[in-house]
C-alpha positions as CSV (number, residue, x, y, z in Angstrom):
1,M,0.0,0.0,0.0
2,K,1.3,3.5,-0.8
3,K,2.3,5.5,2.2
4,E,-0.2,8.4,1.4
5,N,-3.0,5.9,1.3
6,K,-2.4,4.6,4.8
7,P,-5.4,5.4,7.1
8,S,-5.1,7.9,9.9
9,L,-6.0,6.7,13.4
10,I,-9.3,8.5,13.4
11,E,-10.1,7.1,10.0
12,A,-9.1,3.5,11.0
13,S,-11.0,3.7,14.3
14,T,-14.1,5.1,12.7
15,M,-14.1,2.3,10.1
16,L,-13.6,-0.4,12.7
17,I,-16.4,1.0,14.8
18,I,-18.8,1.1,11.8
19,I,-17.9,-2.5,11.0
20,V,-18.4,-3.7,14.6
21,A,-21.7,-1.8,14.7
22,T,-22.8,-3.4,11.4
23,I,-22.1,-6.9,12.6
24,A,-23.5,-6.4,16.1
25,I,-26.7,-4.8,14.9
26,G,-27.2,-7.4,12.3
27,V,-26.5,-10.4,14.6
28,I,-27.9,-9.2,17.9
29,D,-30.7,-6.7,17.0
30,L,-31.9,-7.8,13.6
31,K,-31.2,-11.5,14.3
32,V,-29.7,-12.1,10.8
33,A,-27.2,-14.9,10.4
34,P,-23.6,-13.9,11.3
35,A,-22.5,-14.7,7.7
36,I,-24.9,-12.2,6.3
37,A,-23.8,-9.5,8.7
38,I,-20.2,-10.1,7.8
39,L,-21.0,-10.0,4.1
40,F,-22.4,-6.5,4.6
41,A,-19.3,-5.6,6.5
42,I,-17.1,-6.8,3.6
43,G,-19.2,-4.6,1.4
44,I,-18.4,-1.6,3.6
45,V,-14.7,-2.3,3.4
46,M,-14.9,-2.6,-0.4
47,I,-16.7,0.8,-0.6
48,Y,-13.9,2.2,1.6
49,I,-11.3,0.7,-0.8
50,S,-13.1,2.5,-3.7
51,V,-13.3,5.8,-1.9
52,K,-9.6,5.7,-1.0
53,R,-8.8,4.7,-4.6
54,L,-6.7,1.8,-3.5
55,S,-5.8,-0.9,-5.9
56,F,-8.6,-3.5,-6.3
57,D,-5.8,-6.1,-6.1
58,I,-6.0,-5.5,-2.3
59,I,-9.3,-7.3,-2.4
60,H,-7.9,-10.5,-3.8
61,E,-4.7,-10.3,-1.8
62,G,-6.7,-9.6,1.4
63,I,-9.1,-12.5,0.9
64,V,-6.4,-15.0,0.0
65,S,-4.1,-14.0,2.9
66,G,-7.1,-14.0,5.3
67,I,-8.4,-17.4,4.4
68,T,-5.0,-19.2,4.3
69,P,-4.7,-19.6,8.1
70,G,-8.2,-21.1,8.2
71,I,-7.6,-23.9,5.6
72,I,-6.5,-26.5,8.1
73,P,-9.4,-25.7,10.7
74,I,-11.9,-25.8,7.8
75,F,-10.7,-29.3,6.8
76,I,-10.8,-30.4,10.4
77,F,-14.4,-29.2,10.7
78,I,-15.4,-31.2,7.7
79,L,-13.8,-34.3,9.2
80,V,-15.4,-33.7,12.6
81,G,-18.8,-33.6,10.9
82,S,-18.1,-37.0,9.5
83,L,-16.7,-38.2,12.8
84,I,-19.8,-37.3,14.8
85,A,-22.1,-39.1,12.3
86,V,-20.1,-42.4,12.3
87,W,-19.5,-42.3,16.1
88,I,-23.3,-42.1,16.6
89,Q,-24.0,-44.9,14.1
90,A,-21.3,-47.1,15.5
91,G,-22.8,-46.7,19.0
92,I,-19.8,-44.9,20.4
93,I,-21.6,-41.7,21.5
94,P,-24.7,-43.7,22.7
95,T,-22.4,-45.9,24.8
96,L,-20.7,-42.9,26.3
97,M,-24.2,-41.6,27.3
98,V,-25.3,-44.9,28.9
99,V,-22.0,-45.2,30.8
100,G,-22.3,-41.6,31.8
101,F,-25.8,-42.1,33.2
102,K,-24.3,-44.8,35.5
103,I,-21.2,-43.1,36.8
104,I,-22.0,-39.4,36.9
105,S,-24.0,-37.9,39.8
106,V,-27.2,-36.3,38.6
107,K,-27.1,-33.8,41.4
108,W,-23.6,-32.6,40.4
109,F,-23.9,-33.2,36.7
110,V,-22.9,-29.8,35.4
111,P,-19.7,-29.4,37.6
112,S,-18.8,-33.0,36.8
113,V,-19.0,-32.2,33.0
114,F,-16.7,-29.2,33.5
115,V,-14.1,-31.2,35.4
116,V,-14.2,-34.3,33.1
117,C,-13.9,-32.1,30.0
118,A,-11.0,-30.3,31.6
119,I,-9.2,-33.5,32.4
120,V,-9.7,-35.1,29.0
121,G,-8.8,-31.8,27.3
122,S,-5.5,-31.6,29.3
123,A,-4.8,-35.2,28.1
124,V,-5.6,-34.8,24.4
125,G,-4.7,-31.1,24.0
126,S,-7.7,-30.3,21.7
127,A,-10.8,-28.5,22.7
128,F,-12.5,-29.4,19.4
129,T,-11.9,-33.1,19.9
130,V,-13.3,-33.0,23.4
131,M,-16.4,-31.1,22.3
132,S,-17.1,-33.3,19.3
133,T,-16.7,-36.6,21.2
134,I,-17.5,-36.7,24.9
135,G,-19.0,-33.3,24.6
136,I,-21.8,-34.6,22.4
137,A,-22.4,-37.4,24.9
138,F,-22.6,-35.0,27.9
139,F,-24.9,-32.7,25.9
140,G,-27.2,-35.7,25.4
141,I,-27.2,-36.6,29.0
142,G,-27.9,-33.0,30.0
143,T,-30.8,-32.9,27.6
144,T,-32.2,-36.1,29.1
145,L,-31.9,-34.6,32.6
146,G,-33.7,-31.4,31.6
147,V,-30.7,-29.2,32.4
148,N,-30.5,-25.9,30.5
149,P,-28.7,-26.8,27.2
150,A,-26.8,-23.5,27.2
151,L,-25.5,-24.2,30.7
152,V,-24.3,-27.7,29.7
153,V,-22.6,-26.3,26.6
154,G,-21.0,-23.6,28.8
155,A,-19.6,-26.3,31.1
156,I,-18.4,-28.4,28.1
157,V,-16.7,-25.5,26.4
158,S,-15.2,-24.1,29.7
159,G,-13.7,-27.5,30.5
160,A,-12.4,-28.1,27.0
161,V,-10.8,-24.7,26.8
162,F,-9.2,-25.2,30.2
163,G,-7.7,-28.4,28.9
164,D,-6.6,-27.0,25.6
165,K,-5.0,-24.1,27.4
166,M,-3.1,-26.1,30.0
167,S,-2.0,-29.1,27.8
168,P,1.6,-29.3,26.5
169,L,0.0,-31.1,23.5
170,S,-2.2,-28.1,22.6
171,E,-1.4,-26.3,19.3
172,S,-2.5,-23.0,20.7
173,T,-0.4,-23.3,23.9
174,N,2.7,-24.3,21.9
175,L,2.0,-21.4,19.6
176,A,1.8,-18.9,22.4
177,A,5.0,-20.1,23.9
178,A,6.8,-20.1,20.6
179,V,5.9,-16.6,19.4
180,V,7.1,-15.1,22.7
181,D,10.3,-17.3,22.8
182,A,9.3,-18.9,26.2
183,D,10.0,-22.4,27.5
184,L,6.7,-24.3,27.0
185,F,6.5,-25.7,30.6
186,K,7.5,-22.4,32.1
187,H,4.7,-20.8,30.0
188,I,2.2,-23.4,31.3
189,K,3.3,-22.9,34.9
190,N,2.8,-19.2,34.5
191,L,-0.6,-19.7,33.0
192,M,-1.8,-21.1,36.3
193,L,-1.8,-17.6,37.9
194,S,-4.9,-16.7,35.9
195,T,-6.1,-20.2,35.0
196,V,-6.4,-21.8,38.4
197,P,-8.6,-18.9,39.9
198,A,-10.7,-18.9,36.8
199,F,-11.1,-22.7,37.1
200,I,-12.1,-22.6,40.8
201,I,-14.7,-19.8,40.4
202,S,-16.1,-21.5,37.3
203,L,-16.5,-24.8,39.2
204,I,-18.3,-23.0,42.1
205,L,-20.7,-21.2,39.6
206,F,-21.4,-24.5,37.8
207,A,-22.0,-26.2,41.1
208,I,-24.5,-23.5,42.1
209,L,-26.3,-23.2,38.8
210,G,-26.2,-26.9,37.9
211,N,-27.7,-28.3,41.1
212,S,-30.6,-30.5,39.9
213,N,-33.3,-32.7,41.4
214,E,-31.9,-36.2,41.4
215,S,-35.1,-38.1,42.2
216,A,-37.0,-36.4,39.4
217,S,-34.4,-37.4,36.8
218,L,-33.8,-41.1,37.7
219,S,-36.9,-42.5,36.0
220,K,-36.1,-40.5,32.8
221,I,-32.5,-41.7,32.8
222,T,-33.7,-45.4,33.1
223,R,-36.1,-44.9,30.2
224,V,-33.6,-43.2,27.9
225,S,-30.9,-45.8,28.7
226,S,-33.3,-48.5,27.8
227,I,-34.2,-46.8,24.5
228,L,-30.5,-46.4,23.6
229,Q,-29.7,-50.0,24.4
230,R,-32.5,-51.2,22.2
231,N,-31.6,-49.1,19.2
232,F,-27.8,-48.8,19.3
233,S,-24.9,-51.2,19.8
234,I,-23.9,-50.4,23.4
235,T,-20.6,-52.2,23.7
236,F,-17.3,-52.4,25.6
237,W,-15.5,-52.1,22.2
238,A,-16.6,-48.5,22.0
239,I,-13.5,-47.8,24.1
240,I,-11.2,-48.5,21.2
241,P,-11.7,-45.2,19.3
242,I,-11.7,-43.3,22.6
243,A,-8.4,-45.0,23.6
244,L,-7.0,-44.3,20.1
245,M,-7.8,-40.6,20.6
246,F,-5.6,-40.5,23.7
247,I,-2.8,-42.6,22.1
248,C,-2.7,-40.2,19.1
249,A,-2.5,-37.2,21.4
250,W,0.3,-38.9,23.4
251,R,2.2,-39.7,20.2
252,K,1.6,-36.1,19.0
253,I,-0.1,-37.3,15.8
254,P,-1.7,-34.3,13.9
255,A,-5.5,-33.7,14.4
256,I,-6.3,-34.5,10.8
257,V,-4.7,-38.0,11.0
258,T,-6.2,-38.7,14.4
259,I,-9.7,-37.9,13.2
260,L,-9.3,-39.9,10.0
261,L,-8.1,-42.9,12.0
262,N,-11.1,-42.6,14.3
263,I,-13.5,-42.4,11.3
264,G,-11.9,-45.5,9.9
265,I,-12.2,-47.4,13.2
266,A,-15.9,-46.4,13.5
267,V,-16.6,-47.5,10.0
268,I,-15.1,-50.9,10.7
269,M,-17.2,-51.2,13.8
270,I,-20.3,-50.4,11.8
271,F,-19.6,-53.2,9.3
272,I,-18.9,-55.6,12.1
273,Q,-22.2,-54.8,13.9
274,N,-24.1,-54.9,10.7
275,P,-22.3,-56.7,7.8
276,N,-25.3,-55.9,5.5
277,T,-24.6,-52.2,5.7
278,K,-24.4,-50.8,2.2
279,I,-21.5,-48.5,1.3
280,V,-23.9,-46.0,-0.4
281,E,-25.9,-45.8,2.9
282,L,-22.8,-45.3,4.9
283,G,-21.6,-42.7,2.4
284,N,-24.9,-40.8,2.9
285,V,-24.4,-40.8,6.7
286,I,-20.9,-39.4,6.3
287,D,-22.2,-36.7,3.9
288,A,-25.6,-35.8,5.3
289,G,-25.3,-37.0,8.9
290,F,-26.9,-39.8,11.0
291,V,-30.7,-39.8,11.3
292,S,-32.0,-41.5,14.5
293,H,-35.2,-43.5,14.3
294,T,-35.8,-44.6,17.9
295,G,-39.4,-43.3,18.1
296,N,-38.5,-41.0,20.9
297,H,-38.6,-37.4,19.7
298,E,-36.0,-36.0,22.2
299,I,-33.5,-38.8,21.5
300,D,-34.1,-38.6,17.7
301,Q,-33.6,-34.9,17.7
302,L,-30.4,-35.2,19.8
303,L,-28.8,-38.0,17.8
304,S,-29.8,-36.9,14.3
305,R,-26.6,-34.9,13.6
306,G,-23.2,-34.8,12.1
307,G,-22.1,-35.2,8.5
308,I,-20.1,-33.0,6.1
309,E,-23.2,-31.0,5.1
310,S,-23.8,-30.0,8.8
311,M,-20.5,-28.1,8.7
312,M,-21.0,-26.2,5.5
313,P,-22.7,-23.2,7.2
314,T,-19.8,-23.0,9.6
315,V,-17.3,-23.3,6.7
316,A,-19.1,-20.5,4.8
317,L,-19.1,-18.3,8.0
318,I,-15.4,-18.9,8.6
319,I,-14.4,-18.1,5.0
320,L,-16.3,-14.8,5.1
321,A,-14.9,-13.9,8.6
322,L,-11.3,-14.6,7.6
323,S,-11.8,-12.7,4.3
324,L,-13.0,-9.7,6.3
325,G,-10.0,-10.0,8.6
326,G,-7.6,-10.2,5.6
327,L,-9.1,-7.1,4.1
328,L,-8.8,-5.2,7.4
329,L,-5.2,-6.1,7.5
330,K,-4.4,-5.3,3.9
331,T,-6.1,-1.9,4.0
332,G,-4.1,-1.0,7.1
333,L,-7.1,-0.4,9.3
334,I,-6.1,-2.9,12.1
335,P,-2.3,-2.2,12.0
336,T,-3.0,1.5,12.4
337,V,-5.0,1.0,15.5
338,M,-2.6,-1.5,17.0
339,T,0.3,0.8,16.4
340,A,-1.5,3.6,18.2
341,L,-2.2,1.3,21.1
342,T,1.5,0.3,21.5
343,S,2.5,4.0,21.7
344,K,0.3,4.8,24.7
345,I,1.8,2.4,27.2
346,N,3.1,3.9,30.5
347,S,2.7,1.0,33.1
348,N,2.7,-2.8,33.2
349,G,-1.0,-2.7,34.0
350,V,-1.8,-0.6,30.9
351,L,0.6,-2.8,28.8
352,I,-1.2,-6.0,29.8
353,L,-4.6,-4.4,29.4
354,S,-3.7,-3.1,25.9
355,T,-2.4,-6.5,24.9
356,L,-5.6,-8.2,26.1
357,L,-7.8,-5.7,24.2
358,S,-5.7,-6.2,21.1
359,C,-6.2,-10.0,21.3
360,I,-9.9,-9.6,21.8
361,G,-10.1,-7.0,19.0
362,V,-8.4,-9.4,16.6
363,N,-10.8,-12.1,17.6
364,I,-13.7,-9.8,16.9
365,F,-12.4,-8.4,13.6
366,I,-10.7,-11.5,12.2
367,G,-12.3,-14.3,14.0
368,E,-9.2,-16.6,13.9
369,Q,-7.8,-18.0,17.1
370,F,-4.1,-18.3,16.1
371,L,-4.0,-14.8,14.5
372,S,-5.4,-13.4,17.8
373,V,-2.2,-14.6,19.4
374,I,0.3,-14.0,16.6
375,L,-0.6,-10.4,15.6
376,P,-0.6,-8.9,19.2
377,A,2.6,-10.9,20.0
378,N,4.4,-9.2,17.1
379,A,3.0,-5.8,18.1
380,F,3.8,-6.0,21.8
381,K,6.8,-8.3,22.1
382,N,9.5,-5.5,22.0
383,I,7.5,-3.4,24.5
384,F,7.3,-6.2,27.0
385,K,11.0,-6.7,26.5
386,K,11.8,-3.0,27.1
387,A,9.6,-3.1,30.3
388,G,11.9,-5.9,31.5
389,L,9.0,-8.4,31.6
390,D,9.6,-12.1,31.3
391,P,8.2,-13.6,28.0
392,V,5.9,-15.8,29.9
393,V,3.9,-12.7,31.0
394,L,3.2,-11.9,27.4
395,G,2.4,-15.5,26.7
396,R,-0.2,-15.7,29.4
397,T,-1.8,-12.4,28.3
398,L,-2.0,-13.7,24.7
399,E,-3.8,-16.9,25.9
400,D,-6.2,-15.0,28.2
401,G,-7.2,-12.5,25.6
402,G,-6.8,-14.6,22.4
403,T,-7.0,-18.3,22.7
404,V,-10.0,-18.5,25.2
405,I,-12.1,-15.6,23.7
406,N,-12.5,-17.0,20.2
407,Y,-15.1,-19.4,21.6
408,L,-17.3,-16.4,22.5
409,I,-17.3,-14.8,19.0
410,P,-20.4,-15.9,16.9
411,W,-18.4,-15.6,13.6
412,G,-15.1,-16.8,15.1
413,V,-13.6,-20.1,14.0
414,A,-14.1,-21.7,17.5
415,G,-17.5,-20.0,18.3
416,S,-19.0,-21.1,15.0
417,F,-17.7,-24.6,15.6
418,V,-19.4,-24.8,19.0
419,T,-22.7,-23.6,17.5
420,S,-22.6,-26.1,14.6
421,T,-21.7,-29.0,17.0
422,F,-24.4,-28.4,19.6
423,G,-27.0,-26.3,17.7
424,I,-26.9,-23.6,20.5
425,P,-26.3,-20.0,19.3
426,T,-23.1,-18.4,20.6
427,M,-24.9,-15.6,22.3
428,T,-27.1,-18.1,24.1
429,Y,-24.2,-20.2,25.7
430,L,-21.8,-17.2,26.0
431,P,-22.9,-16.1,29.5
432,F,-22.2,-19.6,30.8
433,V,-18.6,-20.0,29.5
434,F,-17.3,-18.8,32.8
435,F,-13.7,-19.9,32.3
436,S,-13.3,-17.9,29.1
437,L,-15.0,-14.8,30.7
438,L,-12.9,-14.9,33.9
439,S,-9.5,-15.6,32.4
440,P,-8.8,-12.1,31.1
441,V,-10.2,-10.6,34.3
442,F,-7.5,-12.3,36.3
443,S,-4.9,-11.2,33.8
444,I,-6.0,-7.6,34.3
445,I,-5.8,-8.0,38.1
446,S,-2.4,-9.5,37.8
447,G,-1.2,-6.6,35.6
448,F,-2.3,-3.8,37.9
449,T,-1.4,-5.5,41.2
450,G,1.9,-6.9,40.0
451,I,1.0,-10.4,41.3
452,G,2.6,-13.0,39.1
453,V,4.2,-10.4,36.8
454,K,7.7,-11.8,36.4
455,H,10.7,-9.8,35.3
456,F,14.0,-10.6,33.7
457,D,16.7,-11.2,36.2
458,S,18.7,-8.2,35.1
459,T,20.5,-5.4,36.9
460,L,18.9,-3.0,34.3
461,N,15.5,-3.8,35.7
462,T,14.4,-1.4,38.4
463,K,10.8,-2.7,38.8
464,S,11.6,-6.2,40.2
């Protein structure tokens, strides 16, 4: 971009406010699909490009550069849609539901979901994997118990995000440590300063809100378990794909390979259970999703899901959101505001707050989890260094404002994944994702109190 065409701070800020307002009014007030609101926002950016007489090549370059980071997540989403469908048909998710009915306390169901998802997430290092496997089973149990679906999704997402954040196998955690040049395990240890308080308070809130009537739910559990056992193959062998998921995580096998292996195992189980299964029928399940025919409306509604087609609205939304983000970067609108932010830093508290706001802003404007870590890291890395702050402080701030927040953005990669997986709108489950909401709060408290703000061991540092 030519220097004279770079936007001023007022110009860039005004454009970003208009874009946020367009999306917010469209999604929240007018109730239009997020994809439509973002499409209008893209139109506004194109009008801006025309008025500024910028090269129209920026449009193509912006869209391509914006979509590129999302190619792998998009492919994973397509595979996850297939995985959900075959896991249901193979009886894996119904088996998890039946076992869950037997071992999980009804009275403490919601906090139990939060803790189990956190443990499994820490083991496998992937929030998406947790949500699309045991998350679906927990959602089914919660629906059976009559628990608020948004609260159940909030517990699933909170636990999965905690696990993703604290696992040394997590891509996002490794990324945050890498971009700030910090040791991975020192980074994870420092994360505990905001993560542990957020976890404890979340657990308390889930325990209070999720306290249910045990006696009123037992008869319904028995009835649903009976229906599942009559209509699906409830078998010990369902543990095989679940164990495979943990083994792949331990061996650090990429998510795409892990999901493909799990789909393959589930397909083999389907043919073993019913050798007469036609390939064309199985292909339809993988493409269009599994359709349950138990005769029970609630169960049929719950277990009729998955398939490649189910992920297409999410894929379209992600492509549009990432395209918008690429355009905002290419036109200089986001870099201009971020540069202004970095020039107004006068204390550690303001520095951490500014970084958090930048991470949240990138999540809102671009909707891509990794970019919400990478872009602010590049913008603030030298400032943290000049302030004498240890790289792990920046790493924790990036995670608290970037990684965990993407699940709360309706058009974000993670937020749209949650909605497509559970069928619950982002704005409906958002108030219950306590862990994601609390994490940046504790980062801000840390920044302004100095608690947990580590400095370099240097004689040049006067703030230690």
